[in-house]
C-alpha positions in Angstrom: 137.0 -11.3 161.4 139.2 -9.1 163.6 141.2 -9.1 166.8 139.2 -8.7 170.0 141.5 -7.9 172.9 140.3 -7.9 176.5 141.9 -6.6 179.7 141.1 -8.9 182.6 141.0 -7.2 186.0 137.9 -5.1 186.6 137.0 -5.8 182.9 136.2 -9.5 182.4 136.1 -10.0 186.2 134.6 -7.7 188.9 137.8 -7.1 190.9 141.6 -7.2 190.6 143.0 -10.7 190.6 146.5 -9.6 191.4 145.3 -7.8 194.5 143.0 -10.7 195.5 145.8 -13.2 195.1 147.8 -11.2 197.6 144.9 -11.1 200.0 144.5 -14.9 199.6 148.1 -15.5 200.6 147.6 -13.2 203.7 144.3 -14.9 204.7 145.8 -18.4 204.3 148.8 -17.5 206.4 151.2 -18.1 203.6 152.9 -14.7 203.9 153.4 -12.4 206.8 150.1 -10.6 207.3 151.3 -7.2 208.6 154.0 -6.6 206.1 152.4 -8.2 203.0 148.9 -6.8 203.4 150.1 -3.2 203.8 152.4 -3.4 200.9 149.8 -5.1 198.7 147.4 -2.3 199.4 150.0 0.4 198.7 150.9 -1.1 195.4 147.2 -1.4 194.4 146.7 2.3 195.2 149.8 3.2 193.2 148.3 1.2 190.2 145.0 3.0 190.5 146.8 6.4 190.5 149.0 5.5 187.6 152.2 5.7 189.6 153.0 2.0 190.0 156.7 1.0 189.8 156.0 -2.2 187.9 159.4 -3.8 188.5 159.3 -3.1 192.2 155.8 -4.5 192.3 156.8 -7.7 190.4 159.7 -8.3 192.8 157.2 -8.1 195.6 154.4 -10.1 194.1 156.5 -12.9 192.6 158.7 -13.4 195.7 156.2 -15.9 197.4 156.3 -18.2 194.2 160.1 -18.8 194.9 159.4 -20.0 198.5 157.2 -23.0 197.7 157.2 -26.0 195.4 155.1 -25.5 192.2 152.8 -28.4 193.1 151.8 -26.7 196.3 151.4 -23.3 194.6 149.1 -24.9 192.0 146.9 -26.3 194.8 146.7 -22.9 196.4 145.9 -21.4 193.1 143.1 -23.9 192.4 141.6 -23.0 195.7 142.0 -19.2 195.0 140.2 -19.5 191.6 137.4 -21.5 193.1 136.8 -19.3 196.1 137.7 -15.8 195.0 137.5 -15.7 191.2 134.6 -17.7 190.1 132.2 -15.6 192.2 133.3 -12.4 190.4 133.1 -13.7 186.9 130.6 -11.7 184.9 127.8 -13.1 182.8 127.9 -10.0 180.5 131.6 -10.6 180.0 130.9 -14.1 178.9 128.3 -12.9 176.5 130.7 -10.3 175.1 133.4 -12.8 174.6 131.0 -15.2 172.9 129.7 -12.6 170.5 133.2 -12.0 169.3 133.9 -15.7 169.1 130.7 -16.2 167.0 131.8 -13.4 164.7 135.0 -15.4 164.0 137.3 -12.9 165.8 140.6 -13.9 167.3 140.3 -13.6 171.1 143.2 -12.3 173.2 143.5 -11.3 176.9 146.4 -8.9 177.7 146.8 -8.2 181.4 149.2 -6.6 183.8 148.7 -9.4 186.3 151.2 -12.2 185.9 150.7 -15.4 184.0 150.7 -17.7 187.1 147.6 -16.0 188.4 145.8 -15.2 185.2 146.3 -18.3 183.1 143.5 -20.4 184.7 141.2 -17.5 184.9 141.5 -16.8 181.2 140.8 -20.5 180.4 137.5 -20.1 182.2 136.4 -17.8 179.4 137.6 -20.3 176.8 140.3 -17.8 175.5 143.5 -19.5 174.3 145.6 -16.4 173.7 147.1 -14.6 176.7 149.7 -11.9 177.1 150.9 -11.4 180.6 154.1 -11.0 182.5 155.8 -14.4 182.7 157.4 -15.5 186.1 160.8 -17.0 185.6 161.3 -20.7 186.2 164.7 -22.4 186.7 165.3 -26.0 187.5 161.6 -26.6 188.0 160.9 -23.9 190.5 159.9 -20.3 190.2 162.7 -17.8 190.9 160.8 -14.8 192.0 161.9 -12.9 188.9 160.2 -12.4 185.5 161.1 -13.0 181.9 161.1 -10.3 179.3 159.0 -7.1 179.2 156.4 -6.4 182.0 153.0 -6.5 180.5 152.0 -3.0 181.8 151.2 0.3 180.2 153.5 0.7 177.1 154.8 -2.8 177.8 151.4 -4.1 176.6 152.0 -2.5 173.3 155.4 -3.9 173.0 154.2 -7.5 173.8 151.3 -7.1 171.5 153.5 -6.1 168.6 155.8 -9.0 169.2 152.8 -11.3 169.3 151.4 -9.9 166.1 154.7 -10.4 164.3 154.8 -14.1 165.5 151.1 -14.9 164.9 150.5 -13.1 161.7 147.4 -11.5 163.1 146.3 -8.0 162.0 145.2 -4.9 163.9 142.6 -4.2 161.1 139.3 -3.7 162.8 140.8 -4.5 166.2 138.9 -4.0 169.5 140.3 -3.4 173.0 138.1 -3.5 176.1 139.6 -2.1 179.3 138.6 -0.3 182.6 142.0 1.4 183.3 143.7 4.6 182.3 147.0 2.5 182.5 145.8 1.0 179.2 145.6 4.2 177.3 148.8 3.4 175.2 147.0 0.3 173.8 143.5 1.9 173.7 145.0 4.6 171.5 146.5 1.9 169.2 143.5 -0.2 168.3 140.8 0.8 165.8 137.9 0.3 168.2 138.7 1.2 171.8 136.0 0.6 174.4 136.0 1.8 178.0 134.4 -0.8 180.3 133.3 0.3 183.7 136.1 2.8 183.5 138.1 4.5 186.3 137.6 8.3 186.4 140.7 9.1 184.3 139.8 6.6 181.6 136.2 7.8 181.6 137.3 11.4 180.9 139.7 10.3 178.2 136.9 8.2 176.6 134.4 11.0 176.7 137.0 13.4 175.1 137.8 10.9 172.3 134.1 9.8 171.9 134.9 6.2 172.6 132.1 3.9 173.6 131.7 3.4 177.4 129.9 0.2 178.5 129.3 -1.7 181.7 129.6 -5.5 182.2 128.5 -5.3 185.8 
């Protein structure tokens, strides 16, 4: 038995849930189309190029949560998952998760996309353990801020180390599956890094390090 860690966006699902949530808000008329759509696209390009200011992005992406009652947000999120997420779930990803489950491995998703968006998606794969940036709640409402360390780049390593200390899990024999060069700090930490449909920078790094490269598409 070992620890099997999965990235979410463009790894277990065939697109980026953070970006799609922003587009869902635009298409539903929940946010201003011209401003939000342009900013959402720019942040996504910054992410792909490895230049994303994660704190600036979180202030942007979490702001709509503070403008609405949680009950309404959860209804929108349910529609979002049904219409935009379920169609991009991957059969091969399900099979990979189930192989690790059958082997008795501990399953963990660690994702840069915040917990509000990702928690119901991860549950669709039957995975109980999730590390993600946590939106702050106060007096029963989201504040538009976040708690703790953003789960991004080196922050994923920080949050994983905290989780390991709390859970008693071990990195012995650990796997990590990811598509993104932003995850190189964590890929370099595990025993068995795997590049999944990788972006060009990660593909090059994987080839140089002789890591497995697979596709779930």
